[in-house]
C-alpha positions, -999 to 999 in steps of 0.1 A, spaced: 438 722 690 418 748 665 425 785 671 392 794 683 378 811 717 360 779 738 333 791 759 332 767 786 351 738 798 339 709 825 364 680 831 343 652 854 357 626 875 333 596 893 346 571 908 339 534 897 340 512 926 326 482 905 355 481 885 382 492 906 385 528 879 380 560 874 357 578 846 366 609 831 344 633 809 351 664 793 326 688 779 338 719 754 315 745 744 323 771 721 303 792 698 329 792 670 314 778 640 338 746 639 336 711 665 355 708 695 360 674 698 396 672 694 400 695 724 377 677 746 396 647 734 428 667 749 413 673 780 399 635 794 436 626 778 455 654 801 431 647 828 441 612 831 478 621 829 477 636 859 455 616 878 479 589 864 513 612 880 495 616 911 486 582 917 520 559 904 535 561 934 507 538 950 504 516 919 527 517 885 504 489 861 478 518 862 456 517 830 443 542 808 423 529 779 390 537 758 397 576 759 368 578 730 346 605 711 307 602 732 289 627 711 298 661 693 276 688 681 281 715 657 307 719 630 297 701 598 284 672 612 268 654 646 280 624 662 268 602 688 282 572 696 259 538 698 
């Protein structure tokens, strides 16, 4: 999204067996003076689309839902979801 250097990105996919679902989280870090929440949201979205593409032959009714920002620090403001 921004024309900045990304120092690190980590994408984590965990199985939630109780709800027969996956939880995808991305953590993005930069030493720049701006936040990278858009890059993290994009990483999660593309990861979900990739998982869908790999699994659509098993079930085309797969849902991608609740993509949201959990926390952000740096840039002009900090944020933590309640």
